[in-house]
N, C-alpha and C positions, 0 to 999 in steps of 0.2 A: 067303404066310400069309394067312390068311382074316380079313378085318376084321369084327368083330362088328357085328351090326345095331344101329343106334342105339336102336331101341326095346327091343331085348333088353338092351342095356347099361343102360338107364334103369330096367329092371324089377328090377335087383339091389337088395338092402336097403342103406341108407346105413350108413356106419361108426358104431359106438357109441363116444361120447367117454369113457364111464366105463371102457371097457376100456383105453383109453389111459392113464387115470389110475391104474388098477390096475397097469398095467405099470410105473409109476413108484414103486410102493410100496417097493421095495427099491433104488431107484435114487439118483440124485444129490440129490434133495430131502431124503432122510433124512440124507445126509451133510452137506448145507448147514445143516440145523436142529440137528444135534448139534454145538454149540460147546463147546469145552473150557473148563471153569470152573476158576478158580485155587483152589488149596488154601487153606482158611481154618482158623483155630484156633477153639477153643471159645468164647473170650472175644469174638473178632471176630464169631462167629455171633450172640451176644447183642446186640452193638452194632448188628448189621445188621438186627435185628428191625424190622419196619415200624411206623411211628407216624404218625398224621395230622399234617399241617403245621399250625403255630400262627402264623397271620399277624398276629394282634393282639399277640402277645408281641413280635414284632420291631418293630412300629410303636411299642409302648409303650416299648420299650428305646430307640428312637431319640428319642422325645419326652423321656424322662427324662434322656438324656445331654446334650441341648442346654441345658436350664435349669440343670443342675448346673454346666456350664461357665460359663454366664453369671453364675450366682450367685457363683461363685468370683471372677469378675472384678469384680463390684460390691462385694463385701465386702473387697476389698483395701484396706488402710489407706492414706489419702492421705499419711500421714507416712512411709510406707515409702520408703526411699531418701534421706530428708532427713538432713542431718548433725545431730549433737547440738547444735551451736551454734545452728543454725536453729530446732530444736525449742525450745531455751531462750528464744530471742527471741520466738517465738510465744506461749509460756506467759506471759512477762512482759507482752506486749501484752494478752492476755486478762485477766490479773489487773489491769492498769491500767484496763482498760475497766470491770471490775466495781467497782473503787474509785471511779472517776469517777462512775459511776451512783449509788453510795451517797452520795457527796459531794453530788451534785445533789439527791438526795432529802432529805438533811438540810438543805440550803439552803432548799428550798421549804417545808419544815415550819417552819423558823425564821422565814422571811419572813411566812408566814401567821399564826403565833403573835404576832409583833411587830405586825402590822397590827391584830389583834383587841385587843391591849392599848392601842394608840394610840387606837383607836375608843372603847373603854370609858373611858380616862383623860380624854379631851377631850370625851366625850359627843357624838360625831359620829353622824350619821344613817347613814353607810355606812363600811365599812372602807377605809382608804387603801391606796395602792399602795406597797409596801415593796420595795426592791431593795438587796441586800447585794452589794457589789463585792468582788473579790479571789478568787483560786483558789490552793489548795484552801480550802474553807470550814471543813472539820473541824479543820484545824490552827489556824485563827484562833479558832474557838470553844473549842478546848482550851486555847489561850493566854489565853482570856477577853478578847480585844481584837479589834475589827473595824476594818479600815483606813478604810472609807467606807460609809455607809448613806444611801441616797436615799429620801425619803418625798414622795409626791404625794397631796394631799387635794383632790378635786374637790367643788365645790358646798358650800361651808361657809356655814352660815347666820350672818350677822353683822348684827344690828340689823334694819333694814328691807330690806336687800339680801342677795344671795347672792354670796359670793366665787367667781369662776369657778374659781380654782385656787390652792392654796397648795403650793408645792414648796420643799423644803429638803434640804440635804446635810449630814450630821453626820460628823465625822472623829474618829478616836481613841476610838471608842465602847467603853466597858467593859461586859462582859457578866456577868450573874449567872446561872449555870446551864449545862447542857450542851446538846448538839445537839438532844436530844429533851425537854428540861426547862427551857426558857427562862423564867426568872422575872422578869427585869427588866433594864434597861439604863441606863447613866449616860452622858450626852452632855456632854462638856466644852465643845464648840464647835459651833455650828450657823450656817449661812448659807443664806438662801433668798430667796424672792420671793413676793409676794402679787399676784394679778391680779384686778382688778375690771373685768369685761368690759362694754363699751358695749352689747353685745347684751342682756346681762342687765338693765342699767339701763333700756334702752328697753322691755323686756318688763315689768319689775316696777314701775317708777316712772311710765313714760310711758303705760301702758295702750294701746299702739299709736298714741297720738296725740302723743307727745313723743319726740324723738330727741336723743341726746347724742353729741357729737363732740369729739375733741381739737383743741385750738388751740395746742399747743406749750407748753413750760414747765410750768406748773401750772394752766393754764386749760382749762376745759371749757365748751363752748357747748351751750345747750339751745334747741331750736327745735321748735315744734309748734302744736297747736290746743287751746284750752281752751273747752269749752262753758259759756256763761253765759246763763241765762234764754232758752234756745232759740236763741242766736246762737253761732256758732263764731268765736271771736276768735283771731287769730294771736298766739301767745305767744313771747317770746324772753327769754333771760336768760343771764348769764355767771356761772360759778362758779369760784372759785379753791379748789384743794385744798391743805390744809395738815395737818400733824401735830397730833393732839390727845392730848397726853400721850405715853407710851411705847408704848402698844399700840393707838392708834386714830388715825383721820384724820377730818376734818370739812370742810365746805364753807362758803365765804363767798360768798353769792349777791349779785350786783350787776347793774346794768343791766337790771332786770326791767321788762317793759312788755307791755301787751295792746293790739293794734291793732284798732280798729273800722273796718275798711275803710280808706279814706283820709279819714274824717270826723274821728276823734278818737283820742287815745292815752291809755290809763289806766296810771298808775304807782302801785302801792299804797304807801301811807305817809301820814304827816301833815305832812311838810315842804311848803314853798310850791311847790317844783318837782314835787311828787307830786300825784296826783289825776287827774281827767279834763280833758284840754285838747284844744282844736282843733289839728289839724295845720296846717302853714303853707299847704298847698294849700287846705284848706277855709276857713281864715281869710281868705286872699286872695280866694277866691270870694265869701265872705259880704260882704266890704267893697264888692264891686261890685253886690250886690243891695240896692238902696236901701231897700226896704220892711223887709226883715229886719234890716238894719243899724240903722235908726231904732228898731225895736222893741227891739233889744238895748241901744242907748244910752239908751233911755227908762228903763231900770232903774237906779236910783241906785247900787246896789251894783256894777253893772258899770262905770259911769263911775268909781267910786272905785277899783276894782281895776286899771283900765288906767292909772291915774295922771294922768287929765286933769281939770283944774279944772271944777267944775260949771258955771261961767259960760261956758266955751268949749264945753261940750257943748250948753248951751241955745242958744247962738248958732248952732251948726251945725244944730241941729234946726229952727230958725226960718228959716234962710237956705239955700236949696239949693246956691248956689254955695259958701258956706262949708262945707256938708256934704260936697260932692264934693271940695273941697280938703282937708278933714279926713280923710275916709275914703280918699282917693287917695294919701295919704302912705304910703311903705313902712313907716314906723314903726307905722302903725295895725294892720297885720296882726300884727306882733310883740306889740303890746299886747293884742290879742284872745287870743293864745295863752297869756297869763298867767292868764286867767280860769279858775278851777276850776269846771267845769260841774256837778260834784256839789253844791257849795255853792249854786250858782245854782238847781239843780233843787228844792232844799228849799222856797224861797220862790216860785219861778216855774216850776212844772213844765210849764204849758201853753206857755210861751215856748220851752222846749227841744223840746217836741213839734213846734212849728211850724218849728223849725230842722232837724227830721228825726231826732230822737232817740226811741228807744223807751223809755218810762218804766219798763217792767219791766226792761229792760237796765240802766238807771241804778240801779234799786233793787238789782239783783243785784251790780253793781260796788261799790256802797256797803257791801255785806256782805263783800266780799273783803278780808281783812286781809293785811298783808305776812307775818306769821308763818305763816299758813295756806299761802300760796303758797311761801314758802321751804321749808316742811316737805315740800311736794310735790317739790321739787327737791333735797332733802337726799340726798346719796350717801355719807355718812360710814359708817364701820364701826369695830368694835373687836374685836381678837383675844381669844379666851378666855385667862384667866390660867392658866398652867401650875401644877400642884400644887407643883412644886419648880423653883427656878432662875428665870432672867429671860428674857423674850421681848420684844424691842424692835423697833419699826419705825423705819426710817431715812429716807432721802431718798424723795421722791415724784416720779414722772415720769408725765406724761400723754403717751401715745403713740397711734398710730392705732387699735389694737384695744381700748385701755382704759387704766385707771390701774394703774401698777405701783409697788409699794412694796417696798423692800428690807427684809428682816427678819433679825435676828441673835439668837442665843441663847447663854447660858452657864450651865453647871451644871444642866442639865435632867436629870430622871430620870423614867423610865416604868416602871411595874410596881412590884414589891416591892423 
């Protein structure tokens, strides 16, 4: 067999691919594409009609379904599943809470109304604190009887001082009116206490220069400084507190003195022991100062006041040994302390000036009277008289914080 020439074979036309595809026109591809379709009814054909997908609808349905389920869970009643007895107990507790709230409201209203009536009745500057004890309040007010009522009145003006606090408790109080229309009360019995604070006394009477302290029993001590003619004199006094009638207390001031350093002491009054006198220290020092002592003994009134015969004084003044013997006696200093320097200053002002006294101070002391000084230290007070009934002060006790006085009352009435 003869082999074709390579060049000749290559010169033939290449095969046409479209002819191959045309050959498949009626071949296996047509059989493959012709798939047997199932038989459908007329209604199914309508359902099978194509429609564009709605993605939003599905998401909205999913969103709507979740909250509905959650809403149903929230709105479920908390009482679901509870027994009837438990529900009844809860209802009773809720009702009791509302009743208690109403009772407290009525109580506060009654306490405020009572405080205003006490303020107006006793002419107080501020409303007192009123506290009605007992629960429930409404049942008490409907019965028109209160078991216990406490009243506290701060800062009551009483004469020259202010009472720090007046507190009292009334029992068996009869009420006129209802919970919201309290017209008045009647108090068959009252027990309380009045406090007069030392802090108030120091502020109101001492003007920051005098302090009052308790000394036990019924005694109060006053210590401080009193300015006189430009000099600050140390002042001291003792006061005894006593009842003054049924509604007041007063003070009995004693032991009052003003110290001029260690030079002299002034005791207001007209008795022989009162006036301006040398202290023992200054009298002893003066006896050792020969010149000043001779000047003092040269005054006839001084010799007369110390109780020494005039002949003995003249002998001492003329003989130094006699003078030293006379003035060196311990008795001499005591005799000098008896001399009232206020009286001596009237006739011999220059002599007292040489002894170290300020004449202006002596003049200022001579103007100080005992009543004026006692009034400065007066810490008495009197309770106001109630319109009805009796209010009585009882025992007086001086304690660390102030003066406490027990108070009782019978048959008192407030309001109409």
